[in-house]
N, CA and C of each residue as an Amber inpcrd file, in Angstrom:
protein
   723
 -50.3080000   4.3950000   6.9370000 -49.2020000   4.5360000   7.8890000
 -48.3990000   5.7850000   7.5530000 -48.0840000   6.5850000   8.5890000
 -47.3350000   7.8200000   8.3750000 -45.9140000   7.5110000   7.9040000
 -45.4270000   8.3810000   7.0340000 -44.0650000   8.2040000   6.5390000
 -43.0640000   8.4970000   7.6460000 -41.9950000   7.6950000   7.7400000
 -40.9830000   7.8780000   8.7760000 -40.3020000   9.2310000   8.6300000
 -40.0290000   9.8730000   9.7530000 -39.3700000  11.1750000   9.7530000
 -37.8770000  11.0170000   9.4990000 -37.2230000  12.0850000   9.0560000
 -35.7620000  12.0320000   8.9250000 -35.1150000  11.7250000  10.2670000
 -33.9700000  11.0840000  10.2780000 -33.2950000  10.7410000  11.5350000
 -32.9780000  11.9790000  12.3680000 -33.0630000  11.8330000  13.6810000
 -32.7080000  12.9370000  14.5820000 -31.2000000  13.1700000  14.5650000
 -30.4130000  12.0990000  14.4410000 -28.9570000  12.2050000  14.4420000
 -28.4020000  11.4930000  13.2180000 -27.5090000  12.1700000  12.5020000
 -26.7850000  11.5580000  11.3850000 -25.2990000  11.6490000  11.7020000
 -24.6370000  10.5110000  11.6650000 -23.1990000  10.4380000  11.9210000
 -22.4850000  10.1480000  10.6110000 -21.6000000  11.0510000  10.1950000
 -20.7980000  10.8270000   8.9900000 -19.3830000  10.4990000   9.4530000
 -18.9340000   9.2950000   9.1470000 -17.6270000   8.8440000   9.6120000
 -16.8280000   8.3520000   8.4340000 -15.5640000   8.7380000   8.3810000
 -14.7500000   8.3010000   7.2540000 -13.2810000   8.4880000   7.4950000
 -12.4990000   7.8870000   6.6240000 -11.0520000   8.0710000   6.6780000
 -10.7100000   9.5180000   6.3320000  -9.6230000  10.0090000   6.8950000
  -9.0810000  11.2860000   6.4450000  -8.8050000  11.1700000   4.9360000
  -9.1660000  12.2170000   4.1990000  -8.8960000  12.2190000   2.7680000
  -9.8680000  11.4110000   1.9430000 -10.9960000  10.9790000   2.5330000
 -11.9670000  10.1500000   1.8050000 -13.1640000  10.9480000   1.3130000
 -13.0440000  12.2690000   1.2560000 -14.1680000  13.1650000   0.9430000
 -15.2270000  13.1110000   2.0390000 -14.7940000  12.8170000   3.2670000
 -15.7250000  12.7890000   4.3940000 -16.2880000  14.1730000   4.6950000
 -15.5040000  15.2280000   4.4380000 -16.0120000  16.5800000   4.6470000
 -17.1050000  16.9020000   3.6330000 -16.9730000  16.3840000   2.4190000
 -18.0290000  16.5540000   1.4170000 -19.3180000  15.9100000   1.9210000
 -19.2300000  14.7040000   2.4220000 -20.4270000  14.0110000   2.9290000
 -21.0510000  14.8060000   4.0670000 -20.2200000  15.2440000   5.0130000
 -20.7160000  16.0260000   6.1500000 -21.4500000  17.2780000   5.6790000
 -20.8400000  18.0170000   4.7550000 -21.4580000  19.2690000   4.3190000
 -22.7250000  19.0450000   3.5140000 -22.7670000  17.9890000   2.7180000
 -24.0000000  17.6930000   1.9900000 -25.1280000  17.3910000   2.9710000
 -24.8620000  16.5550000   3.9620000 -25.8950000  16.2490000   4.9620000
 -26.2670000  17.5080000   5.7450000 -25.2620000  18.2780000   6.1400000
 -25.5230000  19.5100000   6.8930000 -26.4110000  20.4640000   6.1040000
 -26.0890000  20.6650000   4.8270000 -26.8790000  21.5850000   4.0040000
 -28.2930000  21.0490000   3.7500000 -28.4210000  19.7480000   3.5550000
 -29.7560000  19.1640000   3.3670000 -30.6130000  19.3690000   4.6120000
 -30.0190000  19.1780000   5.7720000 -30.7670000  19.3770000   7.0160000
 -31.0900000  20.8520000   7.2410000 -30.1680000  21.7420000   6.9270000
 -30.4580000  23.1690000   7.0590000 -31.5960000  23.5820000   6.1310000
 -31.5980000  23.0330000   4.9140000 -32.6740000  23.3580000   3.9680000
 -34.0210000  22.8550000   4.4740000 -34.0090000  21.7200000   5.1620000
 -35.2660000  21.1270000   5.6310000 -35.7400000  21.7110000   6.9510000
 -34.8070000  22.0680000   7.8650000 -35.2020000  22.4220000   9.2280000
 -34.7580000  23.8090000   9.6790000 -33.9560000  24.5030000   8.8720000
 -33.5210000  25.8410000   9.2290000 -32.3440000  25.8520000  10.1790000
 -31.6760000  27.0010000  10.2450000 -30.4600000  27.1200000  11.0530000
 -30.7210000  26.8710000  12.5340000 -31.9050000  27.2250000  13.0280000
 -32.1990000  27.0430000  14.4480000 -32.6170000  25.6080000  14.7740000
 -32.7470000  24.7710000  13.7530000 -33.1860000  23.4040000  13.9970000
 -32.0950000  22.3720000  13.8450000 -30.8440000  22.8230000  13.5860000
 -29.7720000  21.8820000  13.2730000 -28.5070000  22.2440000  14.0590000
 -27.8950000  21.2430000  14.6650000 -26.5600000  21.3620000  15.2460000
 -25.6250000  20.5140000  14.4030000 -24.6460000  21.1330000  13.7800000
 -23.6860000  20.4150000  12.9300000 -22.2920000  20.6710000  13.4690000
 -21.5330000  19.6000000  13.6900000 -20.2140000  19.7610000  14.2840000
 -19.3280000  18.5580000  14.0150000 -18.0210000  18.7660000  14.2000000
 -17.0510000  17.6790000  14.1800000 -16.6730000  17.3540000  15.6110000
 -16.6310000  16.0580000  15.9460000 -16.1400000  15.6450000  17.2530000
 -15.8540000  14.1540000  17.2470000 -14.7450000  13.7700000  17.8700000
 -14.4860000  12.3640000  18.1430000 -14.9220000  12.0040000  19.5570000
 -15.5090000  12.9700000  20.2660000 -15.9330000  12.7840000  21.6500000
 -17.4550000  12.8230000  21.7630000 -18.0250000  11.8290000  22.4350000
 -19.4660000  11.8190000  22.6990000 -19.8370000  12.9710000  23.6260000
 -19.0250000  13.2030000  24.6480000 -19.3440000  14.2310000  25.6320000
 -19.4660000  15.6090000  24.9940000 -18.6110000  15.9120000  24.0230000
 -18.6670000  17.2230000  23.3730000 -20.0180000  17.4260000  22.6910000
 -20.5770000  16.3640000  22.1410000 -21.8740000  16.4670000  21.4800000
 -22.9970000  16.5640000  22.5070000 -22.9900000  15.6540000  23.4900000
 -24.1010000  15.5850000  24.4430000 -24.1640000  16.7830000  25.3800000
 -23.0430000  17.4660000  25.5890000 -23.0410000  18.6380000  26.4710000
 -23.0900000  19.9500000  25.7030000 -23.2430000  19.8790000  24.3970000
 -23.2630000  21.1100000  23.5970000 -24.5030000  21.9350000  23.9650000
 -24.3500000  23.2260000  24.2190000 -25.4980000  24.0290000  24.6610000
 -26.6110000  24.1510000  23.6310000 -26.3150000  23.9050000  22.3580000
 -27.3410000  24.0170000  21.3240000 -28.0130000  22.6860000  21.0050000
 -27.6880000  21.6280000  21.7380000 -28.2180000  20.3020000  21.4170000
 -29.7320000  20.1690000  21.5700000 -30.3500000  20.6490000  22.6520000
 -31.7770000  20.3720000  22.8560000 -32.6530000  20.7930000  21.6790000
 -33.5300000  19.8850000  21.2860000 -34.5560000  20.1290000  20.2620000
 -33.9950000  20.3150000  18.8550000 -32.7330000  20.0090000  18.6470000
 -32.1630000  20.1620000  17.3100000 -31.8300000  18.8020000  16.6990000
 -31.8840000  18.7420000  15.3720000 -31.2990000  17.6040000  14.6740000
 -29.7830000  17.7510000  14.7230000 -29.0880000  16.6290000  14.7150000
 -27.6320000  16.6530000  14.8570000 -26.9830000  16.0250000  13.6320000
 -26.0600000  16.7620000  13.0360000 -25.2130000  16.2330000  11.9620000
 -23.7930000  16.2180000  12.5210000 -23.2540000  15.0150000  12.6820000
 -22.0380000  14.8150000  13.4600000 -20.9700000  14.1730000  12.5790000
 -19.8730000  14.8900000  12.3980000 -18.7410000  14.3710000  11.6290000
 -17.7010000  13.7890000  12.5830000 -17.1740000  12.6300000  12.2190000
 -16.2090000  11.9400000  13.0660000 -15.1680000  11.2530000  12.1970000
 -13.9530000  11.1460000  12.7160000 -12.9230000  10.3340000  12.0700000
 -12.5910000   9.0960000  12.9050000 -12.0460000   9.3100000  14.0910000
 -11.5670000   8.1720000  14.8850000 -12.6230000   7.6720000  15.8700000
 -13.1720000   8.5830000  16.6320000 -14.1840000   8.2100000  17.6080000
 -13.6010000   7.5210000  18.8310000 -13.9230000   8.0310000  20.0040000
 -13.4780000   7.4160000  21.2470000 -14.2850000   6.1420000  21.5190000
 -13.8270000   5.2770000  22.4300000 -14.5400000   4.0170000  22.6950000
 -16.0000000   4.2000000  23.0980000 -16.3250000   5.3150000  23.7710000
 -17.6970000   5.5360000  24.2280000 -18.6920000   5.6910000  23.0830000
 -18.1900000   5.9170000  21.8800000 -19.0900000   6.0580000  20.7320000
 -19.9130000   4.7880000  20.5300000 -19.3280000   3.6260000  20.8080000
 -20.0580000   2.3720000  20.6050000 -21.3140000   2.3140000  21.4720000
 -21.1970000   2.7440000  22.7230000 -22.3640000   2.7730000  23.5930000
 -23.4120000   3.7520000  23.1030000 -22.9550000   4.9150000  22.6300000
 -23.8940000   5.8870000  22.0740000 -24.6490000   5.2970000  20.8920000
 -23.9400000   4.5840000  20.0410000 -24.5630000   3.9760000  18.8660000
 -25.6700000   3.0050000  19.2750000 -25.4150000   2.2060000  20.3000000
 -26.4090000   1.2330000  20.7360000 -27.6430000   1.9180000  21.2960000
 -27.4640000   3.0110000  22.0200000 -28.5980000   3.6820000  22.6660000
 -29.3510000   4.6010000  21.7170000 -28.6150000   5.3430000  20.8890000
 -29.2470000   6.3750000  20.0730000 -29.6650000   5.8920000  18.6910000
 -28.9650000   4.8890000  18.1670000 -29.2980000   4.3760000  16.8400000
 -29.3140000   5.4240000  15.7510000 -28.2510000   6.2210000  15.6100000
 -28.2480000   7.2600000  14.5770000 -28.1700000   6.6740000  13.1780000
 -28.5540000   7.4810000  12.1990000 -28.2360000   7.1390000  10.8140000
 -26.7300000   7.3260000  10.6310000 -26.1140000   6.4690000   9.8330000
 -24.6670000   6.5100000   9.6500000 -24.3370000   6.4470000   8.1700000
 -23.4250000   7.3070000   7.7350000 -22.8800000   7.2700000   6.3830000
 -21.3660000   7.1480000   6.5020000 -20.7880000   6.1710000   5.8150000
 -19.3600000   5.9050000   5.8890000 -18.6800000   6.2720000   4.5690000
 -17.4890000   6.8380000   4.6570000 -16.7060000   7.1030000   3.4400000
 -15.3360000   6.4660000   3.5990000 -14.8870000   5.7880000   2.5490000
 -13.6180000   5.0680000   2.6050000 -12.7220000   5.4870000   1.4440000
 -11.4390000   5.2180000   1.6380000 -10.4370000   5.4230000   0.6110000
  -9.3420000   4.3970000   0.8500000  -8.6170000   4.0300000  -0.1750000
  -7.4660000   3.1670000   0.0240000  -6.6100000   3.7830000   1.1330000
  -6.4190000   3.0800000   2.2540000  -5.7150000   3.6920000   3.3920000
  -4.2780000   4.0680000   3.0770000  -3.6790000   3.4440000   2.0750000
  -2.3250000   3.8210000   1.6940000  -2.3130000   5.2130000   1.0720000
  -3.3090000   5.5100000   0.2390000  -3.4480000   6.8560000  -0.3100000
  -3.8660000   7.8470000   0.7730000  -4.7470000   7.4050000   1.6760000
  -5.2340000   8.3050000   2.7290000  -4.0960000   8.7400000   3.6450000
  -3.2260000   7.8000000   4.0130000  -2.0840000   8.1530000   4.8570000
  -1.1430000   9.1040000   4.1240000  -0.8950000   8.8490000   2.8470000
  -0.0190000   9.7060000   2.0560000  -0.6030000  11.1080000   1.9250000
  -1.9310000  11.1860000   1.8130000  -2.5940000  12.4790000   1.7270000
  -2.3450000  13.3060000   2.9870000  -2.4140000  12.6820000   4.1600000
  -2.1300000  13.4050000   5.4080000  -0.6980000  13.9240000   5.4290000
   0.2290000  13.1030000   4.9780000   1.6350000  13.4970000   4.9790000
   1.8630000  14.6730000   4.0220000   1.2990000  14.5920000   2.8310000
   1.5870000  15.5950000   1.8030000   0.8100000  16.8910000   2.0090000
  -0.4640000  16.7860000   2.3890000  -1.2790000  18.0060000   2.4930000
  -1.1120000  18.7200000   3.8280000  -0.9670000  17.9500000   4.9100000
  -0.9510000  18.5490000   6.2390000   0.3790000  18.3870000   6.9700000
   1.3810000  17.8560000   6.2560000   2.7320000  17.7250000   6.8150000
   2.7400000  16.9010000   8.1040000   1.8520000  15.9120000   8.1660000
   1.8230000  15.0020000   9.3080000   2.9840000  14.0250000   9.1690000
   3.6990000  13.7720000  10.2540000   4.7980000  12.8120000  10.2090000
   4.2530000  11.4300000   9.8420000   4.9820000  10.6670000   9.0150000
   4.4580000   9.3720000   8.5680000   3.9620000   8.4540000   9.6870000
   4.6720000   8.3020000  10.8220000   4.1290000   7.4310000  11.8710000
   2.7910000   7.9270000  12.4220000   2.6580000   9.2490000  12.5740000
   1.4000000   9.8050000  13.0700000   0.2810000   9.6440000  12.0450000
   0.6030000   9.8060000  10.7680000  -0.4010000   9.6110000   9.7200000
  -0.8870000   8.1720000   9.6990000   0.0480000   7.2350000   9.8210000
  -0.3280000   5.8220000   9.8530000  -1.2230000   5.5300000  11.0480000
  -0.8880000   6.0750000  12.2130000  -1.7080000   5.8470000  13.4060000
  -3.1000000   6.4360000  13.2370000  -3.1940000   7.6090000  12.6250000
  -4.4890000   8.2450000  12.4260000  -5.3720000   7.4260000  11.4860000
  -4.8140000   6.9690000  10.3760000  -5.5880000   6.1780000   9.4250000
  -5.9540000   4.8270000  10.0350000  -5.0500000   4.2610000  10.7880000
  -5.3050000   2.9930000  11.4640000  -6.5080000   3.1180000  12.4010000
  -6.5580000   4.2030000  13.1650000  -7.6790000   4.4180000  14.0880000
  -8.9950000   4.5490000  13.3320000  -8.9720000   5.2490000  12.2060000
 -10.1840000   5.3850000  11.3820000 -10.6390000   4.0230000  10.8600000
  -9.6980000   3.2440000  10.3630000 -10.0430000   1.9210000   9.8210000
 -10.6460000   1.0330000  10.8950000 -10.0610000   1.0530000  12.0810000
 -10.5550000   0.2140000  13.1670000 -11.9480000   0.6290000  13.6180000
 -12.2350000   1.9070000  13.5320000 -13.5800000   2.3890000  13.8620000
 -14.5720000   2.0000000  12.7780000 -14.1480000   2.1010000  11.5200000
 -15.0670000   1.9490000  10.3980000 -15.4020000   0.4990000  10.0630000
 -14.4350000  -0.3910000  10.1720000 -14.6410000  -1.7830000   9.7410000
 -15.8610000  -2.4410000  10.3910000 -15.9910000  -2.4260000  11.7250000
 -17.1680000  -3.0790000  12.3150000 -18.4760000  -2.3950000  11.9650000
 -18.4350000  -1.0870000  11.7330000 -19.6610000  -0.4020000  11.3500000
 -20.0800000  -0.7820000   9.9390000 -19.1210000  -0.9800000   9.0550000
 -19.4530000  -1.4170000   7.7020000 -20.1440000  -2.7770000   7.7360000
 -19.7310000  -3.6300000   8.6800000 -20.3440000  -4.9510000   8.7770000
 -21.7950000  -4.8770000   9.2260000 -22.2080000  -3.7650000   9.8030000
 -23.6040000  -3.5840000  10.2060000 -24.5000000  -3.2060000   9.0200000
 -23.8900000  -2.9500000   7.8940000 -24.6720000  -2.6480000   6.7090000
 -24.9250000  -1.1810000   6.4500000 -24.2240000  -0.2890000   7.1480000
 -24.3860000   1.1320000   6.8750000 -23.8700000   1.4510000   5.4700000
 -24.4640000   2.4340000   4.7970000 -23.9990000   2.7860000   3.4450000
 -22.5330000   3.1980000   3.4320000 -21.8240000   2.7370000   2.4190000
 -20.4030000   3.0360000   2.2660000 -20.1870000   3.7520000   0.9380000
 -19.5090000   4.8930000   0.9880000 -19.1480000   5.6570000  -0.2040000
 -17.6470000   5.5340000  -0.4070000 -17.2380000   5.0510000  -1.5870000
 -15.8160000   4.8410000  -1.8910000 -15.2680000   6.0270000  -2.6790000
 -14.2060000   6.5930000  -2.1620000 -13.5720000   7.7400000  -2.8140000
 -13.2410000   7.4330000  -4.2680000 -12.7380000   6.2330000  -4.5060000
 -12.2900000   5.8530000  -5.8460000 -13.4360000   5.8000000  -6.8500000
 -14.6720000   5.7200000  -6.3780000 -15.8250000   5.7180000  -7.2730000
 -16.2620000   7.1260000  -7.6650000 -15.6250000   8.1440000  -7.0830000
 -15.9250000   9.5300000  -7.4470000 -17.3140000   9.9900000  -7.0570000
 -17.8300000   9.4900000  -5.9340000 -19.1980000   9.8410000  -5.5200000
 -19.3740000  11.3440000  -5.3480000 -18.3090000  12.0340000  -4.9520000
 -18.3590000  13.4710000  -4.6810000 -18.4120000  14.3060000  -5.9650000
 -18.2310000  13.6830000  -7.1100000 -18.2480000  14.3970000  -8.3880000
 -19.5640000  14.1980000  -9.1340000 -20.5480000  13.5730000  -8.4970000
 -21.8140000  13.2690000  -9.1700000 -22.9870000  13.9060000  -8.4290000
 -23.7640000  14.7640000  -9.1010000 -24.9180000  15.3850000  -8.4430000
 -25.9120000  14.3640000  -7.9030000 -26.0110000  13.2030000  -8.5460000
 -26.9860000  12.2100000  -8.0880000 -26.6590000  11.6650000  -6.7030000
 -25.4100000  11.8090000  -6.2550000 -25.0840000  11.3680000  -4.9000000
 -25.8230000  12.2090000  -3.8690000 -25.9700000  13.4970000  -4.1310000
 -26.7170000  14.3620000  -3.2130000 -28.1610000  13.8830000  -3.1190000
 -28.7640000  13.5820000  -4.2560000 -30.1460000  13.0950000  -4.2630000
 -30.2670000  11.7590000  -3.5420000 -29.2730000  10.8810000  -3.7190000
 -29.3130000   9.5750000  -3.0680000 -29.2050000   9.7090000  -1.5520000
 -28.3460000  10.6280000  -1.0890000 -28.2200000  10.8510000   0.3520000
 -29.5230000  11.4220000   0.9140000 -30.1100000  12.3790000   0.2060000
 -31.3760000  12.9570000   0.6620000 -32.4570000  11.8860000   0.7610000
 -32.5400000  11.0190000  -0.2290000 -33.5520000   9.9580000  -0.2150000
 -33.2950000   8.9840000   0.9350000 -32.0250000   8.6460000   1.1550000
 -31.6850000   7.7130000   2.2350000 -32.0910000   8.2700000   3.5910000
 -31.9590000   9.5870000   3.7600000 -32.2730000  10.2250000   5.0320000
 -33.7240000  10.6960000   5.1060000 -34.4880000  10.3760000   4.0950000
 -35.9200000  10.7060000   4.0450000 -36.1530000  12.2220000   4.1310000
 -35.3220000  12.9580000   3.4280000 -35.4290000  14.4060000   3.3870000
 -36.1780000  14.8380000   2.1300000 -36.7600000  16.0390000   2.1170000
 -37.5310000  16.4990000   0.9570000 -36.7230000  16.4730000  -0.3330000
 -37.3670000  16.0870000  -1.4110000 -36.7080000  15.9920000  -2.7190000
 -36.7960000  17.3360000  -3.4300000 -35.9930000  18.2890000  -3.0180000
 -35.9480000  19.6180000  -3.6140000 -34.7730000  19.6620000  -4.5840000
 -35.0710000  19.4970000  -5.8720000 -34.0100000  19.3890000  -6.8730000
 -33.1550000  20.6520000  -6.9410000 -33.7590000  21.8160000  -6.8020000
 -32.9940000  23.0680000  -6.8810000 -32.0260000  23.1760000  -5.7080000
 -32.4830000  22.8260000  -4.5170000 -31.6130000  22.8800000  -3.3430000
 -30.4700000  21.8830000  -3.4850000 -30.7760000  20.7100000  -3.9970000
 -29.7430000  19.6930000  -4.1630000 -28.6870000  20.1370000  -5.1720000
 -29.1100000  20.7800000  -6.2490000 -28.1530000  21.2650000  -7.2440000
 -27.2840000  22.3730000  -6.6580000 -27.8920000  23.2450000  -5.8550000
 -27.1190000  24.3100000  -5.2110000 -26.0690000  23.7210000  -4.2730000
 -26.4670000  22.7140000  -3.5080000 -25.5340000  22.0760000  -2.5740000
 -24.3770000  21.4320000  -3.3380000 -24.6970000  20.7190000  -4.4090000
 -23.6330000  20.0820000  -5.1830000 -22.6650000  21.1240000  -5.7280000
 -23.1890000  22.2200000  -6.2670000 -22.3260000  23.2530000  -6.8380000
 -21.4420000  23.9000000  -5.7670000 -21.9710000  24.0480000  -4.5670000
 -21.2090000  24.6850000  -3.4910000 -20.0150000  23.8480000  -3.0670000
 -20.1540000  22.5110000  -3.1330000 -19.0980000  21.6280000  -2.6410000
 -18.4230000  20.8270000  -3.7460000 -18.6150000  21.2440000  -4.9830000
 -17.8520000  20.6840000  -6.1020000 -16.3860000  21.0090000  -5.8640000
 -15.5000000  20.1430000  -6.3290000 -14.0900000  20.2180000  -5.9390000
 -13.4520000  21.5810000  -6.1780000 -13.6870000  22.1920000  -7.3270000
 -13.0530000  23.4790000  -7.5980000 -13.6370000  24.5800000  -6.7170000
 -14.9240000  24.4730000  -6.3800000 -15.5170000  25.4420000  -5.4610000
 -14.8990000  25.3030000  -4.0730000 -14.6540000  24.0670000  -3.6430000
 -14.0120000  23.8540000  -2.3420000 -12.5690000  24.3230000  -2.3740000
 -11.8940000  24.1070000  -3.4880000 -10.5100000  24.6000000  -3.6120000
 -10.4760000  26.1200000  -3.4260000 -11.4410000  26.8190000  -4.0210000
 -11.5080000  28.2750000  -3.8730000 -11.8430000  28.6670000  -2.4400000
 -12.7710000  27.9240000  -1.8170000 -13.1160000  28.2080000  -0.4260000
 -11.9240000  27.9770000   0.4870000 -11.1580000  26.9220000   0.2170000
  -9.9830000  26.6270000   1.0320000  -8.9510000  27.7460000   0.9260000
  -8.7870000  28.2830000  -0.2730000  -7.8020000  29.3410000  -0.4880000
  -8.1660000  30.6240000   0.2490000  -9.4520000  30.8010000   0.5690000
  -9.8920000  32.0370000   1.2230000 -10.2830000  31.8330000   2.6820000
  -9.9220000  30.6930000   3.2500000 -10.2850000  30.4190000   4.6440000
  -9.8200000  31.5310000   5.5770000  -8.6020000  32.0110000   5.3850000
  -8.0420000  33.0210000   6.2960000  -8.8460000  34.3120000   6.3150000
  -9.6590000  34.5540000   5.3000000 -10.4350000  35.7950000   5.2380000
 -11.7900000  35.6860000   5.9380000 -12.1100000  34.5140000   6.4800000
 -13.3780000  34.3400000   7.1810000 -13.3820000  35.1170000   8.4930000
 -14.5630000  35.4270000   9.0310000 -14.6210000  36.0770000  10.3500000
 -13.9030000  35.2380000  11.4050000 -13.2860000  35.8930000  12.3480000
 -12.4600000  35.2110000  13.3520000 -13.2330000  34.1430000  14.1060000
 -14.5330000  34.3820000  14.3450000 -15.3070000  33.4110000  15.1140000
 -15.5460000  32.1030000  14.3690000 -15.2590000  32.0780000  13.0770000
 -15.4140000  30.8420000  12.3160000 -14.1220000  30.0580000  12.1880000
 -13.0120000  30.6110000  12.6470000 -11.7190000  29.9930000  12.4130000
 -11.2690000  29.1350000  13.5900000 -10.6300000  28.0110000  13.2500000
 -10.0170000  27.1190000  14.2240000  -8.6400000  26.7310000  13.7000000
  -7.8190000  26.1740000  14.5830000  -6.5370000  25.6510000  14.1620000
  -5.4190000  26.6740000  14.2190000  -4.2890000  26.2530000  13.7160000
  -3.0690000  27.0460000  13.7350000  -3.0300000  27.9700000  12.5220000
  -2.9270000  29.2480000  12.7650000  -2.9450000  30.2250000  11.6700000
  -1.7780000  30.0490000  10.7090000  -0.7010000  29.4280000  11.1610000
   0.4580000  29.2480000  10.2860000   0.4910000  27.8720000   9.6290000
  -0.4270000  26.9900000  10.0450000  -0.3880000  25.6290000   9.4920000
  -1.7860000  25.1570000   9.1230000  -2.4760000  24.5560000  10.0640000
  -3.7370000  23.8800000   9.7510000  -4.9430000  24.7340000  10.1200000
  -5.1210000  25.8320000   9.4200000  -6.2660000  26.7110000   9.6600000
  -7.4950000  26.1530000   8.9430000  -8.6670000  26.2000000   9.6070000
  -9.8740000  25.6870000   8.9600000 -11.1220000  26.4120000   9.4420000
 -12.1760000  26.2620000   8.6730000 -13.4790000  26.8530000   8.9450000
 -14.2590000  25.9060000   9.8460000 -14.6110000  26.3400000  11.0470000
 -15.3020000  25.4500000  11.9740000 -16.7160000  25.0930000  11.5140000
 -17.2980000  25.8830000  10.6180000 -18.6540000  25.5910000  10.1330000
 -18.6250000  24.4680000   9.1000000 -17.8080000  24.6220000   8.0750000
 -17.7710000  23.6330000   6.9860000 -16.7040000  22.5700000   7.1780000
 -15.7670000  22.8040000   8.1110000 -14.6100000  21.9320000   8.3130000
 -13.6630000  21.9180000   7.1040000 -13.7540000  22.9310000   6.2630000
 -12.8330000  23.0530000   5.1270000 -11.5320000  23.6660000   5.6070000
 -10.4270000  22.9530000   5.3630000  -9.0960000  23.3760000   5.7710000
  -8.4140000  24.1660000   4.6570000  -7.4330000  24.9220000   5.0380000
  -6.7040000  25.7270000   4.0540000  -6.0330000  24.8410000   2.9990000
  -5.6260000  23.6400000   3.3790000  -4.9910000  22.7140000   2.4170000
  -5.9730000  21.6210000   1.9970000  -7.2220000  21.9520000   1.8330000
  -8.2380000  20.9110000   1.7880000  -8.1860000  20.0110000   0.5540000
  -7.9710000  20.5580000  -0.6060000  -8.0060000  19.7710000  -1.8420000
  -6.5770000  19.4710000  -2.2950000  -6.2770000  18.1790000  -2.4220000
  -4.9660000  17.7800000  -2.9120000  -5.0030000  17.4710000  -4.3950000
  -4.1920000  16.5160000  -4.8190000  -4.1440000  16.1830000  -6.2460000
  -5.2350000  15.1950000  -6.6560000  -5.9300000  14.5910000  -5.6850000
  -7.0630000  13.6900000  -5.9170000  -6.6710000  12.4260000  -6.6870000
  -5.4010000  12.1240000  -6.7770000  -4.9630000  10.9470000  -7.5220000
  -5.3070000   9.6680000  -6.7660000  -5.6330000   8.6400000  -7.5280000
  -5.9340000   7.3230000  -6.9750000  -4.7340000   6.4120000  -7.2160000
  -4.3010000   5.6960000  -6.1940000  -3.1700000   4.7750000  -6.3310000
  -1.8220000   5.4530000  -6.3190000  -1.7460000   6.6760000  -5.8030000
  -0.4720000   7.4020000  -5.8320000   0.5720000   6.7650000  -4.9180000
   0.1270000   5.9700000  -3.9590000   1.0770000   5.3110000  -3.0560000
   2.0600000   4.4210000  -3.8250000   1.6390000   3.9140000  -4.9920000
   2.5100000   3.0290000  -5.7690000   3.7520000   3.7420000  -6.2930000
   3.6240000   5.0350000  -6.5330000   4.7430000   5.7900000  -7.1090000
   5.5020000   6.6220000  -6.0820000   4.9330000   6.8110000  -4.8850000
   5.5040000   7.8000000  -3.9700000   6.0750000   7.2160000  -2.6810000
   5.9680000   5.9240000  -2.4740000   6.6190000   5.3250000  -1.3140000
   7.4620000   4.1430000  -1.7800000   8.4080000   3.7680000  -0.9820000
   9.3490000   2.7240000  -1.3790000   8.6540000   1.3700000  -1.4750000
   9.2080000   0.4600000  -2.2700000   8.6270000  -0.8890000  -2.3350000
   8.5230000  -1.5530000  -0.9690000   9.4980000  -1.3000000  -0.1130000
   9.4670000  -1.8960000   1.2240000   8.2800000  -1.3590000   2.0250000
   8.0410000  -0.0490000   1.9500000   6.9030000   0.5320000   2.6710000
   5.5790000   0.1380000   2.0290000   5.5720000  -0.0230000   0.7080000
   4.3610000  -0.5080000   0.0550000   3.9550000  -1.8680000   0.6130000
   4.9170000  -2.7730000   0.7120000   4.6340000  -4.1180000   1.2220000
   4.2020000  -4.0590000   2.6770000   4.8610000  -3.2060000   3.4620000
   4.5360000  -3.1010000   4.8780000   3.1100000  -2.5720000   5.0810000
   2.7600000  -1.5080000   4.3550000   1.4280000  -0.9330000   4.5000000
   0.3480000  -1.8760000   3.9720000   0.6370000  -2.5510000   2.8760000
  -0.3480000  -3.4810000   2.3150000  -0.6310000  -4.6160000   3.2860000
   0.4040000  -5.0980000   3.9640000   0.1880000  -6.1290000   4.9700000
  -0.5490000  -5.5990000   6.1860000  -0.1820000  -4.4000000   6.6100000
  -0.7950000  -3.8110000   7.7960000  -2.2890000  -3.5900000   7.6060000
  -2.6770000  -3.0940000   6.4250000  -4.0820000  -2.7610000   6.1690000
  -4.8390000  -3.8900000   5.4580000  -4.2630000  -5.0800000   5.4200000
  -4.8480000  -6.1690000   4.6300000  -6.3360000  -6.4080000   4.8960000
  -6.8130000  -6.4680000   6.1560000  -8.2530000  -6.6970000   6.3700000
  -9.1330000  -5.6150000   5.7420000  -8.6940000  -4.3490000   5.8590000
  -9.4470000  -3.2500000   5.2790000  -9.4100000  -3.3120000   3.7670000
  -8.2520000  -3.5960000   3.2010000  -8.1090000  -3.6720000   1.7510000
  -8.9960000  -4.7700000   1.1680000  -9.0640000  -5.8970000   1.8450000
  -9.9300000  -6.9960000   1.3650000 -11.3930000  -6.6270000   1.4830000
 -11.7640000  -6.0210000   2.6130000 -13.1860000  -5.7380000   2.8600000
 -13.7560000  -4.7810000   1.8220000 -12.9590000  -3.8010000   1.3920000
 -13.4770000  -2.7730000   0.4910000 -12.9630000  -2.8820000  -0.9340000
 -12.3370000  -4.0040000  -1.2670000 -12.0000000  -4.2880000  -2.6530000
 -10.7910000  -3.5660000  -3.1860000  -9.8250000  -3.2360000  -2.3110000
  -8.6120000  -2.5860000  -2.7760000  -7.5390000  -3.6420000  -3.0440000
  -6.8510000  -3.5120000  -4.1510000  -5.8490000  -4.4960000  -4.5140000
  -4.6120000  -4.4170000  -3.6620000
């Protein structure tokens, strides 16, 4: 029996601040190594239409990064059956990360994380692989190999090591610091605030302090209790205290 081919579509979905960009770039680079630049469409979108109407879609593999996802994504999932990789983080830390790194107002940060959680919870119940930020998956080269194996991609150890080195935290910190120097056609966002590279999705403020459990020291006891109650189903599902 012939070995199954790599998936035509890979969807990487995760909470803001959960190293979801790391997952996206690892998958993107693995697919580029296997199929070449002309064989891969890699993009961020919460809209199905943006993907399906993209002029480069025909005959390409798709690596699709998403955070919230519009309701139509559920129908796409049923019809297309993409491979899915999920990344999670304690939503209390994830919301705080949006506030501190991107100056998002607390109510908007809470709404954004809430939307991600609501999208992710039912997908986790389907058994898709889940990567937990707190486990430090992004700091281990073997995670790249595990993702490649899961997606049935060639086991090229040299390529995997190169990919890991490119997206190691300090390398991303350096890339984030130089985002403004990229060619204009690669830039998106507000030049005075949230500037980012449309290819890698690396933002100018991309790497924060990476602390785990910082919500305990940086928000009031009243807000701690409120957020813990609000996110209780997510906290229970993924083992957060």
